[in-house]
N, C-alpha and C positions, 0 to 999 in steps of 0.2 A: 128653876135653876139655881145653883149653888151660889151663895154671895157670904162675903164675910163684911157682918154689919156693925159697928159703933153702936153700944148701948149706953156707956158709962166709962168712965176712966177706967185703964184695966179689964173692961172687958168688952172684947171683940167676939161675935159667934159666928161660926160658919153653920149656915141655914137656909133651907130651900125658902125660896121668896117668888112671886107671881114672875111670868114672863114678861118682858117689856111689851107694852102695847103699839099697835100697829101704827107707823109712822104718819103723823101731819103730812100733809103736802110739802113742805118746808124741812121734814127731819127724816132721818134715817135711824136703822138698827143695826148695830153691828156685833160680829162675833169678837169678844174678846179674846185677845192672844196673850201679850206681857204686859204688867203692871211694875210701876217702879214703887218702892215704900219710900216715901218722900219725909224729911225732917218734919214736915205740917203733919203728917201721919202720925209719927212717931209722937209729937206733944199732944194730939188729942187723944192718945193709947194711954199716956202716962198721966195726962193732967186735965184732960177734955171733961165736958166740951168746951173747948175754946173760939173756933170758926162754926162749927157745927151747931145749926141754931137749936136751941130748946123749943122755941115757937115758931111756928109756920115762917118761913123763909119771905119777907114783904114783895120779893118778887117771883119766886119759885114755889112758894108753899112747903117746901120739904124742911124736914125736920128729922132728927133721931127719933127711931134706929135709922140710919144713914150708910149705905153701901158707901164703903172709903176707895181711895184710887184716884189721882188726877194726873198722873204719869203715866199713859197709857195708849195703846194703838189695838187695830184690828184688823179684822175683813167684814166690810158691808155684806149685811144679808138682805135689807130691806131698803129701798128709797122712794122716798115722796114723789108724787108726780112732778113739782116743781124743782126737783134737784137734777144740776145738769153737770156741774165740777166733777162727781164721782156717782160710779153705777157699782150695781150689784158685782160682788168680787171683787173690788179693787180693795188692796189693801192699803190702810190709813192710818194718820197718827191723829192723835185727839188734842185740839185747843180747847182748854177746860173752862174756860171763862164763858159765862152765862149772864148777860147784861139786857137791857133794853137795845134796841139797835136804831131808834130815832125818837125824836119829841122829848131829848133828855140833854140836857146841857151839854156833859162830854161826849155823848155818841153823836149829838149832831156835829162834834168837831173831829170825829174819828178817834176819839182818845177812850176808846170802850172799856180800857183796862181800868181806866180812874173813875166809873162811873160809881156813883153812890148805893146803888142797888145790885153792885155785882153779886154774882155767884160762883160756884165752882161745881163741875160733875167732881163727885167724890167728896164733896165736903158739903154742899148745900144744893144738891139737884136731886132729882128722883133716881139717878143710879151713879155707877162710878163703874172703876176699872178692876175694882176687887170682886167682879162679878163674871160670871159665863158670858153675859150680853148687857149691852147698856141702849139705850133710846138716848139719842142725842140731836141736837139742832144741825142744820144744815151747815152753818158756819162753825160747826165746831170739829170739823174732819177736813183732813187734807191729803190727799193722796200722795204715796211716797214711790220712788222708782223701784224697777226689780233690783238694783243693784244695793238698796239697802236692805237690812233684814227684820225681821217682825221685832227683834230685841232694839234693834236702831229706833223704830217708831215710838218706842216707850222713852226714849231718853232724850227725843227733840223736845219735850216740855222744860226739863230741868236745863237744857242747852240754851233754850230762848233765854231762859233767867239770866246765864252767865253772858251771853250776845248782848242783852240789852244793857246791863251792867258796863260792859266795855264803852256800849255807845254813850252812856250817861258819861262815862270818865272823857270821852271827846279823843281816846286812845289813838295815837298817830305813829306812823313809822320808825322805830329806833329808839321809842319811849321806854323808862325804866318804868316797873310796875311792882307794886307789893301786893299780895293779897294775903290777907289774914285768915285762917280756916282752913284745913286740908281735910273737908268733908267733900260730898260730891259736887256742891256748887262751888266751894274754893278752887277745887280741882279743875271743874268745867272751865270757871274764869280765869283760870292761869291759862288753860288752853286758847281760850277766846282772845285774850290779851297777846298770846304768840300769835293766831291767825290774824289778828289785827295789825301787827306789826311790831308788836314790843320788841326791843333786842335783849333787853334784861328783865327777868322775871323773880322775884323772890318769895317765897310762901312761908309764911309763920304759922307755928301752932304748938301746944304743949304735950301733943301726945307724938312720941317719937315712932311708933308702929305706922300711925299714917303718914309721916312723913317719910319714912323707908318705903312705902308703898308708893308715894307722891313721886320719888325720886325713881324708883323703879319704871314707872310709866311715861316720866318726863326729864331724862338724864339732862336735859339743859337746865333743871329749875336750881335754884338758890334756896336749900331750905335752912329754917332758924328757927329757934327753940327759945320763946323769951324766958323760960326759967334758966338756960345756961348762958343767953348772950343779951345784950343790949341790943333788940331789934333795929332802932331808932341809927344808934352808932354803927352798927353792921353794914345798914344800907346807907347810909351817907359815905363811909369809906370805900365802897363800891362804886359811887355813882360818880358821875363828871363832875369836878369841881368840888367833892365833898358836900355837893349841896343837899343831897335826898333824891327820892323817886318822884318821878314827874304827876304820877298817879298812885293812889293806895285805895283797895276795893276791899270793904269789911263784910266778911261772908259769915261772922259768928253769930250775932247780935249780942255783943258782949261788950261793956264798957271799957274793960282795960285794951279789948283788941281794937276800940274805936280811937282812943287815945294814943296808942301805937303809930295808928295810920297817920293820927293828926301829927305825931313827933316824927315820923320818918318822911313824910312828903315834903318835897321842897319848896321854898316862897313860892307864891304864885300857882302852886299844885294844886289837883285836885282830888277831894277824899270822896268816894260813891259809898254810900250803906245799902248792903243788899241785905245783910240778916234781919230778922226782926228780935228787936229788944223785947221782951217780957214787962219791962218796967222803964223807967226814966234812968237815963245815965247821964253822969257828970263829963263834961268836956271841958279843956282848959281853953277858954273862949281867950283868953288874953294870947294865946299861941297859935288860935284861928287868927284873931285880929292882926298880931304883928307880923305873921307869915303870907298877909294876903289871900288866904286860899279858900277855895269851894268846897264847901260840904253839900252834897247831893244825895236823895233819896233817888233808888231804883226799886219801884215795886212792878215786880213780875215782868209784863213785856206788850208791848203792842202786838194787838192780835194778828196784823199783818206781817209779823215776824216769821212766821209758820215756814213759808217758801223759801226764804232767805236761810234760814236755821237747818233745813231738810239740805239743801245746796253743800251748806258748810260740811254737815257730816258726809253729805256724798263725795264729798271732793277729797275727803281725809283729812281737809284743815281742821278740825274737829273731832280725835278719835276717842268720841264719848264712850263707845262700848268696852275702853280700856279701865273705866272705873268701876265696870261692873265684877264683885268677887263672889257673888254667890247665886243661885237661883233655885227658887223653891217650888212646890206646888200649892195649891190654896190650903188643903190639907193642912200643911205644915208651915204657913204662913205667921201663926204668931210665935210659937217657937224658936222656930229656924229663921224667921224675918224679923219682927218687931222686937221680940228680947234679945235675940245676935246683936240688932244695932243699937240696943240701951246699956250692952255692955260696957263699962266705962273702959275695958282694955282696947276697944277700937280696931279689933282685928278685921272688920268690916267697912267698907264704903258703901258700894251700891247694892242692894239685893232688890232683884226681879222675882216678881211671882210669875209662873208658868200656868196660865189659865187652861192650856192644852193637855197638861200633864195628867 
């Protein structure tokens, strides 16, 4: 079967690889349909290996060359004899986290996403979404309703990241929220905040093209360019009592954006860090202390979030498909997908790979 595999930085190779093995009793094989190109995939392509293991992964044994793609869905081709929640022919979304399911501190507490042995399909597992088919554990797939499209199935994963960030923030109806970063996760976080009841949502980014795209998708959003305006001052001026927003969600992985959140949030507010920082970031800790604020990390998502995220998509409360700006075939995924997303002009938001093209 055809697969796009990471070999080294700037070396993604479309090649023929072996078909997936027959599933074990608790596994499934799916025919992949759509796969999103994530910022993590871009970082691996540009600078990797970062998360892709050079040596065999301690839990899965996976290592480069690695089939990429952890935002995907497909159709069940084969189901192991112990699988009960899906059957052959079902359309599914993939929850890509792979980890011990018991006899491990976090697994025993249901916090599978915090496991020290965690792996991901498409980064440190035997397969991924950028191949025609994939072998997965049963717990990695969830059926989607007929009312959702195959494209929607591939958008559950990034949407779950955004929903969990809003959960970590504790957003309540009527809150004001600042999101820094107008990439796919930032836009989904803004949508998820609105779905959670936020009455005011601000979005900050240095790319005017992406801010314009965001306004076209979400007419209710207030966009701010930190190069043209003091984001903290603008948020304070627009919020009740001039005190700042209740919640700030950082979706860049950038020190300046994090400090913007610390500045813009009100006293006793909450800052949630979603973007992955490539190194250490200095924070104004006097402001953190003086304002009595919380700074919380938000890593991936609890694995039980899939059904809830699917319901949010199905109800139209988070219209995730609106962030998709291009669909490409696997043959064109590097030039028209990865390279297009790395273009500094930022004219693309989310690109899906159509495995059936």
